C-alpha positions in Angstrom: 40.3 15.3 -13.9 36.9 15.9 -14.6 34.3 15.0 -12.0 37.9 14.6 -9.6 36.1 16.3 -6.8 32.5 16.4 -7.7 32.1 13.7 -4.3 32.7 16.4 -2.0 29.1 17.5 -3.1 27.5 14.4 -3.3 28.5 11.8 -1.3 27.8 11.5 2.8 29.7 13.7 4.7 30.0 10.4 7.0 31.1 8.2 4.6 34.0 10.9 3.2 34.8 11.6 6.9 34.9 7.4 7.6 37.1 6.7 4.3 39.8 9.5 5.1 40.3 8.5 8.7 40.7 4.9 7.6 43.4 5.8 5.2 45.1 7.7 7.5 45.0 5.5 10.4 46.1 2.5 8.4 48.8 4.4 6.7 50.1 6.2 10.1 50.3 2.9 11.7 52.3 1.3 8.3 54.6 4.2 8.9 54.9 3.9 12.3 55.8 0.3 12.6 58.3 0.7 9.7 60.4 3.5 11.0 58.9 3.7 14.9 56.9 5.5 17.3 57.0 9.3 16.3 55.6 10.1 20.1 58.4 9.4 22.3 57.3 11.3 25.5 54.1 11.6 27.5 50.5 9.4 28.0 49.1 8.3 24.7 46.0 11.5 23.8 42.7 11.0 23.9 42.1 12.7 20.5 44.8 10.9 18.0 47.1 11.8 15.4 45.2 10.4 12.7 42.3 12.3 14.1 43.7 15.7 13.9 44.8 14.7 10.4 41.4 13.7 9.7 40.0 16.7 10.7 42.4 19.2 9.2 41.6 17.4 5.6 37.6 18.3 6.3 38.3 21.9 7.3 40.2 22.7 4.1 38.1 20.3 1.6 34.8 22.0 2.9 35.2 25.1 4.9 37.9 26.9 3.0 40.2 26.5 5.6 38.7 28.4 8.3 39.9 26.0 11.8 37.5 28.2 13.9 34.2 27.8 11.6 35.0 24.2 10.9 36.2 23.1 14.1 32.5 24.8 15.8 30.6 23.2 13.0 32.2 19.4 13.7 30.9 20.0 17.1 27.9 20.6 17.0 26.6 18.6 14.4 29.4 15.5 13.8 30.1 15.0 17.5 29.5 11.6 17.9 32.2 11.3 14.5 34.8 13.2 17.1 34.2 12.7 20.3 37.3 14.1 22.0 37.7 17.1 19.4 40.1 19.3 20.8 39.9 23.2 22.0 40.6 25.3 18.9 44.3 26.9 20.2 45.6 22.7 21.2 44.0 21.2 18.0 45.9 24.4 15.9 49.4 23.7 17.8 49.1 19.9 16.9 48.6 20.2 13.7 51.4 22.0 13.3 53.3 19.3 14.5 51.9 17.4 11.9 52.7 19.1 8.7 56.0 16.8 8.0 54.2 13.9 8.5 51.2 14.5 6.4 53.7 14.2 4.0 55.0 11.5 4.6 51.7 9.7 4.6 50.7 10.9 1.3 53.7 9.3 -0.2 52.9 6.5 1.6 48.9 6.7 0.3 50.1 7.3 -3.4 53.0 4.8 -3.8 50.0 1.9 -2.5 47.7 3.0 -4.1 49.6 3.0 -7.1 49.0 6.6 -7.9 52.6 7.3 -9.1 54.1 4.5 -11.3 57.8 3.9 -10.0 58.7 3.5 -14.1 57.2 6.4 -14.9 59.6 9.2 -15.9 57.6 11.8 -17.2 56.8 14.6 -15.1 55.4 18.2 -15.5 56.8 21.3 -13.6 54.8 24.6 -12.2 55.1 27.2 -9.8 52.3 29.2 -8.1 52.6 32.2 -5.7 52.0 31.8 -2.2 51.2 35.3 -0.7 51.7 35.4 3.2 50.3 39.5 3.1 49.9 42.1 0.6 52.9 43.9 -0.3 51.6 47.2 0.5 51.6 45.9 4.1 54.7 43.8 4.1 57.3 46.4 5.6 55.1 45.4 8.8 54.7 42.0 8.7 57.2 40.3 11.7 56.9 36.7 10.8 58.5 36.6 7.1 61.3 39.1 7.4 63.4 39.9 4.5 64.3 40.0 0.8 64.1 36.6 0.0 60.3 36.5 0.7 59.7 39.2 -1.9 59.0 38.6 -5.6 56.8 39.0 -8.5 53.9 36.9 -9.8 54.2 37.3 -13.6 51.0 35.9 -14.4 49.3 38.5 -12.7 51.8 41.5 -13.2 51.9 41.8 -9.6 54.7 41.7 -6.6 54.6 38.9 -4.2 55.3 39.1 -0.6 55.7 35.7 0.3 56.3 31.9 -1.4 55.8 30.4 -4.1 54.5 26.4 -4.3 56.6 24.3 -6.6 55.3 20.9 -8.0 55.9 17.9 -10.4 52.9 16.0 -11.8 52.8 12.8 -13.8 51.1 12.7 -16.8 47.8 11.7 -14.8 48.0 14.7 -12.6 49.0 13.0 -9.9 51.6 15.1 -7.9 54.9 13.7 -6.8 57.3 16.2 -5.3 56.3 19.7 -4.0 58.4 22.5 -2.2 57.3 26.2 -0.6 60.1 28.6 -1.3 60.6 32.5 -1.0 59.2 34.0 -3.4 62.4 35.5 -4.5 64.1 32.3 -6.1 63.5 31.9 -9.3 62.2 28.7 -10.7 65.0 27.4 -12.0 66.9 27.8 -8.4 64.3 25.0 -7.5 64.9 22.4 -10.2 67.3 20.7 -8.3 65.7 20.5 -5.2 62.5 19.1 -6.7 63.5 15.8 -8.7 66.9 15.1 -6.2 65.7 11.7 -5.4 65.2 10.9 -8.6 66.8 9.8 -11.6 66.6 10.0 -15.8 63.2 12.3 -15.6 62.0 13.8 -18.5 60.7 17.4 -16.7 58.5 19.4 -19.4 58.1 23.2 -17.6 57.1 26.7 -19.0 59.1 29.5 -20.6 60.4 30.3 -16.8 62.0 27.3 -16.5 64.9 27.6 -19.5 68.3 27.6 -18.5 71.0 25.9 -20.8 73.5 25.7 -17.1 71.0 24.5 -14.9 70.0 22.2 -17.3 73.3 20.9 -17.9 73.8 20.2 -14.3 70.9 18.0 -13.9 71.6 16.3 -17.4 75.0 15.4 -16.2 74.4 14.8 -12.3 71.0 13.4 -12.2 70.3 12.2 -15.8 67.4 14.4 -16.0 66.0 16.6 -19.3 64.4 19.2 -18.9 62.1 20.8 -21.6 61.0 24.7 -22.0 59.6 25.9 -24.9 62.0 28.0 -27.3 62.0 32.1 -27.5 60.2 33.3 -30.3 62.7 34.7 -31.5 64.9 31.6 -31.7 66.3 29.4 -34.7 66.1 26.2 -33.0 62.0 26.1 -33.1 60.7 22.9 -31.9 58.8 20.4 -34.3 55.0 21.4 -34.8 54.1 18.0 -33.2 56.1 17.5 -30.5 55.5 21.8 -29.8 51.2 20.6 -30.3 52.5 18.0 -27.5 54.1 19.4 -24.9 51.4 22.3 -25.1 48.9 19.5 -24.3 50.6 18.1 -21.3 51.2 21.6 -19.8 47.7 22.3 -19.7 47.6 19.3 -17.1 49.7 20.5 -14.5 47.8 24.2 -14.8 44.4 22.0 -14.1 46.1 20.3 -11.2 47.2 24.5 -10.0 43.5 25.0 -10.8 42.0 22.8 -9.0 44.7 23.4 -5.6 43.7 27.0 -5.8 40.2 26.9 -6.3 38.6 23.6 -4.0 41.4 23.8 -1.9 42.6 27.3 -1.6 46.2 26.5 -1.9 47.7 30.2 -2.5 45.3 31.4 0.6 46.8 29.3 3.2 46.0 31.7 6.3 48.7 31.1 8.3 51.0 33.2 10.4 54.3 31.2 10.8 56.5 28.8 9.0 55.3 25.6 10.5 51.8 26.2 9.9 52.3 27.1 6.3 53.4 23.8 5.8 51.3 22.4 7.6 48.0 23.6 6.1 49.8 23.5 2.1 50.2 19.7 3.1 47.4 19.2 4.1 45.4 20.8 1.2 48.0 18.6 -1.3 47.1 15.5 1.0 43.4 15.8 0.4 43.8 16.4 -3.3 45.5 13.1 -3.7 42.8 11.4 -1.2 40.2 12.5 -3.8 41.2 9.9 -6.4 41.7 7.0 -4.1 38.2 8.4 -2.6 36.9 8.1 -5.5 38.0 4.5 -6.4 36.9 3.5 -3.8 33.4 5.2 -4.0 33.0 3.6 -7.3 33.3 0.2 -5.6 30.9 0.4 -3.3 28.4 1.2 -5.9 
């Protein structure tokens, strides 16, 4: 993880924008060739979907997700890179529609660049709070209404109104699967959804994932093995070497969430709608995965 995002300040802005656009556009074209065109109606836009996604990545990486500031800076200083940049409202609308496609692009790039090995059976699981407003203002929020959006932030000893980001990470700190779930859902309830497309995983979670009933279901139906640390007062304690290895691996998912939080501000998406929240989260997780690819490309160019 050391130096993963150093290129953000060390490399040229135009180089990063170009690399990301080429990666996104190639992946977008390949997926359209396989699945068919996503755009079924209307004329081809002058500002392509690949450009919308690339600009979204730049905004969430360099401008803390502030669309207004990012678009203003691009118009003023990078008009040659994006000459047909959309007005703010149209850009935001197009971006929200592209949230699911961004996740498909991330999966395609992860597979083709070898970020996730198909034979790798180890996954580290964790979650992070994604507030949509302060708890005191929750009763005035009209976009996310219902008790399912109320939960707790145990690490911060606070109350949460919003969602939790759940994800699985490889031992090389690559994000495999992720989802957003209302805050009321306990971490153990999302184990199945995070791993339903796979078989025979070894999943390492913290104490929040300790649920013998859920573990048994996953073992019987999907051949998954879930490991969560035993309670301190339990008579069945892990051997010290295994416990040491477990803690070392757990730090890797914590590092991933740290980068997502500090660099890409995934915990403060700044969205007022569910599709906007999904799109912004998908953008930031895609940007995280692109960091590995960008470093590899820049290292090869030296």
